[in-house]
C-alpha positions in Angstrom: 0.0 0.0 0.0 3.0 2.3 0.4 3.2 3.3 -3.3 -0.5 3.7 -3.8 -0.8 7.5 -3.2 2.0 8.1 -5.6 0.3 6.0 -8.2 -2.9 7.9 -7.8 -1.0 11.2 -8.4 0.5 9.8 -11.5 -2.7 8.6 -13.0 -3.1 11.6 -15.2 0.3 10.9 -16.8 -0.7 7.4 -17.5 -4.0 8.7 -19.0 -5.8 6.2 -16.9 -8.6 8.7 -16.0 -9.2 9.1 -19.7 -9.6 5.4 -20.1 -11.8 4.9 -17.0 -15.0 6.0 -18.7 -14.3 3.6 -21.6 -13.4 0.8 -19.2 -16.6 1.3 -17.2 -18.8 0.9 -20.3 -17.0 -2.3 -21.4 -19.0 -5.5 -21.3 -16.0 -7.5 -20.1 -14.2 -7.1 -16.8 -10.9 -5.2 -17.2 -8.1 -5.0 -14.5 -4.9 -3.1 -15.1 -1.9 -3.9 -12.9 1.7 -2.7 -12.7 4.9 -4.7 -13.0 4.6 -5.6 -9.3 1.1 -7.1 -10.0 -0.5 -4.3 -8.0 -4.0 -3.3 -9.2 -4.2 0.3 -10.4 -7.4 0.3 -12.4 -10.7 -1.7 -12.2 -13.8 -1.3 -14.3 -17.4 -1.8 -13.1 -17.9 -5.1 -14.8 -14.8 -6.5 -13.0 -16.4 -5.4 -9.7 -19.6 -7.2 -10.6 -17.9 -10.4 -11.7 -15.8 -10.8 -8.6 -18.0 -9.2 -6.0 -15.4 -6.7 -4.8 -15.7 -2.9 -4.7 -13.0 -0.9 -6.4 -11.7 0.5 -3.1 -11.2 -3.1 -2.0 -9.1 -3.9 -5.0 -7.0 -0.8 -5.8 -3.5 -1.2 -4.4 -3.9 -4.9 -3.8 -2.2 -7.7 -5.7 -4.1 -9.1 -8.6 -4.1 -12.6 -7.2 -6.6 -11.4 -4.6 -9.3 -11.9 -7.4 -7.5 -14.2 -9.8 -5.0 -16.3 -7.9 -4.5 -18.5 -11.0 -3.0 -15.5 -12.9 0.3 -15.6 -11.0 0.6 -19.5 -11.1 3.5 -20.2 -13.4 2.2 -23.7 -13.9 -1.1 -22.4 -15.5 0.7 -19.8 -17.5 -2.2 -17.5 -18.2 0.2 -14.7 -19.2 2.2 -14.6 -22.5 5.2 -12.6 -21.4 6.7 -10.4 -18.7 5.7 -6.8 -18.8 9.4 -6.0 -18.8 9.9 -7.8 -22.1 7.3 -6.1 -24.3 9.7 -6.0 -27.2 9.0 -9.7 -27.9 5.5 -8.7 -28.9 4.0 -11.8 -27.3 0.2 -12.0 -26.8 -1.6 -14.0 -24.2 -3.9 -16.8 -25.3 -7.6 -16.8 -24.4 -8.2 -19.4 -21.7 -11.1 -20.7 -19.8 -11.1 -21.6 -16.0 -13.3 -21.8 -12.9 -12.4 -19.4 -10.1 -14.1 -18.0 -7.0 -15.8 -14.7 -6.2 -15.5 -12.8 -3.0 -18.4 -14.7 -1.4 -16.9 -18.0 -2.3 -19.3 -18.8 -5.2 -17.8 -20.4 -8.3 -17.7 -18.6 -11.6 -16.5 -19.7 -15.0 -14.4 -17.1 -16.8 -12.7 -16.5 -20.1 -9.4 -14.6 -19.5 -6.7 -13.0 -21.5 -3.7 -11.1 -20.0 -1.3 -9.1 -22.0 1.6 -6.8 -21.3 1.0 -3.2 -22.4 3.0 0.0 -22.3 1.6 3.5 -21.4 3.9 6.5 -21.2 6.9 4.2 -20.9 5.3 2.4 -18.0 5.1 -1.4 -18.2 1.7 -2.7 -17.2 -0.6 -5.7 -17.6 -4.1 -5.5 -19.0 -6.3 -8.5 -17.9 -9.6 -8.9 -19.6 -12.2 -11.3 -18.1 -15.5 -12.5 -19.4 -18.2 -14.3 -17.4 -19.0 -17.6 -19.3 -20.8 -19.4 -16.4 -24.2 -19.6 -18.2 -22.5 -20.7 -21.4 -20.6 -23.5 -19.5 -23.8 -24.7 -17.7 -25.7 -24.8 -21.1 -22.7 -26.6 -22.7 -22.8 -29.2 -19.9 -26.5 -29.8 -20.6 -25.7 -30.3 -24.3 -23.0 -32.7 -23.4 -25.5 -34.6 -21.2 -27.7 -34.9 -24.2 -24.7 -36.2 -26.2 -24.1 -38.8 -23.5 -27.7 -40.0 -23.8 -27.3 -40.0 -27.6 -24.2 -42.2 -27.2 -26.1 -44.5 -24.9 -28.8 -45.0 -27.6 -26.1 -45.7 -30.2 -24.5 -48.4 -27.9 -27.9 -50.1 -27.8 -28.2 -50.3 -31.6 -27.8 -53.6 -33.3 -25.9 -52.1 -36.1 -22.2 -51.0 -35.8 -21.6 -47.3 -35.4 -18.3 -45.6 -35.8 -17.3 -42.0 -35.9 -14.0 -41.3 -37.7 -12.1 -38.1 -37.9 -10.9 -36.6 -41.2 -7.5 -38.0 -40.5 -9.1 -41.5 -40.2 -8.9 -41.8 -36.4 -11.6 -43.7 -34.4 -13.4 -41.1 -32.3 -16.4 -43.3 -31.2 -17.4 -46.9 -31.6 -20.5 -48.5 -30.2 -20.8 -52.0 -28.7 -21.9 -53.6 -32.0 -19.0 -52.2 -33.9 -16.6 -53.5 -31.2 -18.0 -57.0 -31.7 -17.7 -56.6 -35.5 -14.2 -55.2 -35.5 -12.3 -58.0 -33.6 -10.7 -55.3 -31.3 -11.6 -53.8 -27.9 -12.8 -50.3 -27.7 -9.5 -49.2 -26.1 -7.6 -50.7 -29.0 -9.5 -48.7 -31.5 -10.1 -45.3 -30.0 -7.4 -42.8 -30.9 -5.8 -45.0 -33.5 -6.2 -44.7 -37.3 -7.9 -47.1 -39.5 -4.6 -47.8 -41.3 -2.9 -48.7 -38.0 -5.6 -51.3 -37.1 -6.2 -52.6 -40.6 -3.0 -52.4 -42.7 -3.9 -52.1 -46.4 -7.3 -50.7 -45.8 -6.3 -47.6 -47.8 -6.4 -49.7 -50.9 -10.0 -50.8 -50.5 -13.2 -49.5 -52.0 -14.5 -48.8 -48.5 -11.6 -46.4 -47.8 -12.0 -44.7 -51.2 -15.7 -44.1 -50.4 -14.8 -42.6 -47.0 -12.1 -40.4 -48.6 -14.6 -39.3 -51.3 -17.2 -38.5 -48.5 -14.7 -36.3 -46.7 -13.8 -34.5 -49.9 -17.3 -34.0 -51.4 -19.2 -33.8 -48.1 -21.8 -36.2 -49.7 -22.9 -39.5 -48.1 -22.7 -42.9 -49.8 -23.7 -46.5 -49.2 -22.1 -49.7 -50.3 -21.8 -53.4 -49.6 -18.3 -54.2 -48.6 -16.2 -57.3 -48.4 -13.8 -56.7 -45.5 -10.6 -58.7 -45.0 -9.4 -58.8 -41.4 -5.7 -58.9 -40.4 -6.0 -62.6 -39.7 -7.2 -63.3 -43.3 -10.8 -63.9 -42.4 -13.5 -62.2 -44.5 -16.9 -60.6 -43.6 -19.5 -58.6 -45.6 -21.0 -55.4 -44.3 -23.6 -53.0 -45.5 -22.2 -49.5 -44.9 -23.9 -46.1 -44.8 -21.2 -43.4 -44.8 -22.4 -39.9 -43.9 -20.3 -36.7 -43.5 -20.5 -33.9 -40.9 -18.3 -30.8 -40.5 -15.4 -32.5 -38.8 -15.9 -36.3 -39.0 -17.6 -39.2 -40.8 -20.5 -41.2 -39.4 -20.4 -44.9 -40.5 -23.3 -47.3 -39.9 -22.5 -50.9 -40.6 -24.5 -54.1 -40.5 -22.9 -57.5 -40.7 -24.4 -59.3 -43.7 -21.8 -62.1 -43.9 -24.3 -65.0 -43.6 -26.7 -63.5 -46.0 -24.0 -62.7 -48.5 -22.7 -66.3 -48.4 -26.2 -67.5 -49.1 -26.7 -65.1 -52.0 -23.4 -66.1 -53.5 -24.5 -69.8 -53.5 -27.8 -69.0 -55.4 -26.7 -65.9 -57.4 -27.4 -67.7 -60.7 -31.0 -68.3 -59.6 -31.6 -65.0 -58.0 -29.7 -61.8 -59.0 -32.0 -59.3 -57.4 -31.1 -58.8 -53.7 -33.6 -57.6 -51.2 -32.9 -54.0 -50.0 -34.2 -54.6 -46.5 -35.6 -57.6 -44.6 -38.5 -57.4 -42.1 -36.1 -57.5 -39.1 -34.1 -54.6 -40.5 -37.2 -52.5 -41.1 -38.5 -53.1 -37.6 -35.1 -52.2 -36.2 -34.8 -49.1 -38.4 -38.2 -47.8 -37.1 -37.4 -48.6 -33.4 -33.9 -47.1 -33.6 -35.1 -44.0 -35.5 -37.9 -43.5 -32.9 -35.5 -43.7 -30.0 -33.2 -41.2 -31.6 -35.9 -38.5 -31.6 -35.7 -37.6 -27.9 -32.0 -36.8 -27.7 -32.2 -34.9 -31.0 -35.2 -32.9 -29.6 -33.2 -32.1 -26.5 -30.1 -31.1 -28.5 -32.3 -28.7 -30.7 -34.1 -27.4 -27.6 -30.9 -26.6 -25.6 -29.2 -25.1 -28.7 -32.2 -22.8 -29.2 -32.2 -21.8 -25.5 -28.5 -21.2 -25.7 -28.9 -19.0 -28.7 -31.9 -17.1 -27.4 -30.9 -16.5 -23.8 -27.1 -16.2 -24.1 -26.5 -15.1 -27.7 -25.1 -11.8 -26.7 -22.6 -13.3 -24.3 -21.5 -16.0 -26.7 -20.2 -13.5 -29.3 -20.1 -14.0 -33.0 -18.0 -17.2 -32.9 -20.1 -18.7 -30.2 -23.3 -18.0 -32.0 -21.8 -19.5 -35.2 -21.0 -22.7 -33.3 -24.5 -22.9 -31.8 -26.1 -22.2 -35.2 -24.1 -25.1 -36.6 -25.2 -27.5 -33.8 -28.8 -26.4 -34.4 -28.7 -26.9 -38.1 -26.9 -30.3 -37.8 -29.4 -31.5 -35.2 -32.3 -30.4 -37.4 -30.7 -32.2 -40.4 -30.3 -35.3 -38.3 -34.0 -35.1 -37.4 -34.9 -34.9 -41.1 -32.8 -38.0 -41.7 -34.3 -39.9 -38.8 -37.8 -39.0 -40.0 -36.9 -40.2 -43.5 -35.8 -43.5 -42.0 -39.0 -43.9 -40.0 -41.1 -43.1 -43.1 -39.0 -45.6 -45.1 -39.5 -48.4 -42.5 -43.3 -47.9 -42.6 -43.6 -48.4 -46.4 -45.5 -51.6 -47.2 -47.0 -52.0 -43.7 -50.6 -51.5 -45.0 -52.4 -54.8 -45.0 -55.2 -54.3 -47.6 -55.2 -53.0 -51.2 -57.9 -50.5 -52.1 -59.1 -49.2 -55.4 -57.3 -45.9 -56.2 -58.3 -43.4 -58.9 -54.9 -42.0 -60.0 -56.7 -39.1 -61.7 -58.0 -37.9 -58.4 -54.9 -38.7 -56.5 -52.6 -36.8 -58.9 -55.0 -33.8 -58.9 -54.8 -33.7 -55.1 -51.0 -33.9 -55.2 -50.8 -31.0 -57.7 -53.1 -29.0 -55.5 -50.8 -29.6 -52.5 -47.8 -28.4 -54.7 -49.7 -25.5 -56.2 -47.6 -22.8 -54.6 -44.4 -24.4 -55.8 -45.9 -24.9 -59.3 -47.0 -21.2 -59.4 -43.6 -20.0 -58.1 -41.8 -22.0 -60.8 -44.4 -21.0 -63.4 -44.5 -24.7 -64.4 -46.7 -26.2 -67.1 -48.2 -29.6 -66.1 -50.0 -31.9 -68.5 -51.8 -34.9 -67.1 -53.3 -37.5 -69.4 -56.1 -39.8 -68.4 -54.8 -42.2 -65.7 -56.1 -45.6 -64.6 -57.8 -46.9 -61.5 -55.5 -49.4 -59.8 -55.4 -51.6 -56.7 -52.8 -50.3 -54.2 -51.9 -48.5 -51.0 -53.3 -45.0 -51.5 -51.1 -43.2 -49.0 -48.0 -44.7 -50.4 -49.0 -44.1 -54.0 -49.7 -40.4 -53.1 -46.1 -40.2 -51.7 -44.8 -41.8 -54.9 -46.4 -39.2 -57.2 -45.6 -36.4 -54.8 -41.9 -37.3 -54.7 -41.6 -37.6 -58.5 -43.5 -34.3 -59.2 -41.6 -32.4 -56.5 -38.3 -33.7 -57.9 -39.2 -32.6 -61.4 -39.9 -29.1 -60.1 -36.9 -29.0 -57.8 -34.4 -30.0 -60.5 -35.8 -27.7 -63.2 -33.4 -25.7 -65.4 -33.0 -22.1 -64.6 -33.1 -21.0 -68.2 -36.7 -22.0 -69.1 -40.2 -22.8 -68.1 -40.5 -26.2 -66.3 -42.7 -28.6 -68.2 -44.1 -31.9 -66.8 -46.1 -34.6 -68.4 -47.8 -37.5 -66.5 -49.1 -40.4 -68.5 -49.9 -44.1 -68.3 -50.6 -47.0 -70.6 -50.9 -50.8 -70.4 -47.9 -53.0 -70.7 -49.0 -56.6 -70.6 -50.9 -57.1 -67.4 -49.2 -54.1 -65.8 -49.7 -50.3 -66.0 -46.6 -48.4 -67.1 -46.6 -44.8 -65.7 -44.3 -42.0 -66.9 -43.4 -38.7 -65.3 -41.5 -36.6 -67.9 -39.8 -33.3 -67.3 -37.4 -30.9 -69.1 -35.1 -30.4 -66.2 -31.3 -30.6 -65.7 -31.2 -34.4 -66.4 -29.1 -37.2 -64.9 -25.9 -38.6 -66.1 -26.0 -42.3 -67.2 -23.5 -43.3 -64.5 -25.8 -42.0 -61.8 -29.1 -43.5 -62.9 -29.0 -46.4 -60.5 -27.3 -44.5 -57.6 -30.2 -42.1 -57.3 -32.5 -44.9 -55.9 -30.0 -45.7 -53.1 -31.0 -44.5 -49.7 -29.4 -41.2 -48.7 -27.6 -40.9 -52.1 -27.3 -37.4 -53.3 -25.9 -36.2 -56.6 -25.8 -32.5 -55.7 -24.5 -30.3 -52.9 -27.1 -29.7 -50.2 -26.6 -25.9 -50.6 -27.7 -26.2 -54.3 -30.7 -28.5 -53.8 -32.4 -29.1 -50.5 -33.5 -32.6 -49.3 -32.4 -35.7 -47.5 -31.6 -37.9 -50.4 -34.2 -40.5 -49.4 -37.2 -39.5 -51.7 -36.3 -41.7 -54.6 -35.5 -44.6 -52.2 -39.1 -44.2 -51.0 -40.3 -44.3 -54.6 -38.4 -47.5 -55.3 -39.6 -49.3 -52.3 -43.3 -48.2 -52.9 -43.1 -49.5 -56.5 -41.5 -52.8 -55.4 -44.2 -53.2 -52.7 -46.7 -53.0 -55.5 -44.9 -55.7 -57.5 -43.3 -53.3 -60.0 -40.0 -51.7 -61.0 -38.8 -48.2 -61.4 -36.1 -46.7 -63.7 -35.2 -43.4 -65.3 -34.4 -42.4 -68.9 -32.5 -39.1 -69.0 -30.0 -36.9 -70.9 -28.2 -34.1 -69.0 -29.5 -30.7 -69.9 -32.6 -32.1 -71.7 -34.7 -33.6 -68.9 -35.7 -37.0 -67.4 -38.5 -39.5 -67.6 -39.2 -41.6 -64.6 -41.0 -44.8 -65.5 -42.6 -47.3 -63.1 -44.9 -50.3 -63.4 -47.7 -51.3 -61.1 -48.6 -55.0 -61.2 -52.0 -55.0 -59.5 -54.6 -53.2 -61.7 -58.2 -53.1 -62.7 -60.0 -51.8 -65.8 -61.0 -48.2 -65.5 
């Protein structure tokens, strides 16, 4: 305290009074100390944060309020105030500390040496992040529950970083892999499976990382001991890692290989997988709702405290969670297709008219021209047939060219005992190499920023048509449009 009066007399020289008004309006706490770590200036926000009055702090050592600052092991400061010439800046760090009343507070702190009128000082800026930390803990709790659900899934789940390190594996994946969880986490795929970089699976993962587009494949996997298994893989990207869902289909594949000359068409999903997909998708809803809810609360209630970067992170969490909700809903819808027990007589003229009415705003917005020829009455599942036409018409409008008026033509004619339906458009078209891929679940040909959607619509169409005993295919030429054709086996005379 001996040098305190002299410091007060020299405050004009240091221009501290000039800065006091600015410091007091700052939203962060600011504490200025001299080379002896004696506090010479405190703003109002620092008083509020730590529960001290200015008169209690001025002239005291700074470790009265932030003892961690002078702990050399923690190293919150970048450099000595006496060595300003090095130009070092302190890093922004987070820690828990105590207020005057003993209550805990989470802070973000940055301490840098400064020079005013040839005086070496320290400026320590402190921000209260307690609410953000509490909200983040709640989000982490939701993630823990989410991981718990993944561990209960029958399918293997692995989350891999962009440098191919295992970040998460569920119990099923551990059983599939032949390793323990500890032997996988933190290691790369190449370390655990030498030569994997030369496989189709690895190429797909690499492509997923580069293009940010998901893919699915059936993969023959050779283990280090020489044994082989077959897996169905769904590979989906996120901002920083890759989500891989795997189902062991070794027994089924062996059986298919034995009878491939008799049956070349493989079933996309069996009843057990459909039931599992529905149950797993349903169970995923709750943690996703919690994740969205807490993200929205974090954004609405603490947006100003989070700052631009924090809000950007919260927005990403929110968008990713909503995206996952869309994917889960798509899976649930997919699993329900074909569950209806009875066929009913469906007038396709009325059905398509209702679908066009539902899409009238989009049709008007696109200024599209739609021609519908006389359609038949058929036996089928009305709700699923409505979804079939809605997906095909919506796709035709979505993938219209930007340089002309969208034109759609819907028609049908008999083909043996079947009805052959056609939905023709003059849109952007589809390359020949992609004509089969588009019917694969979650397969997208375009960036999500260019065209919205989950990539599951045409998978729905394929399954609906197959449930009705038919087949679906596309004839197309890039830049000239596409014609989606499908057959329906069960039919009656109009």
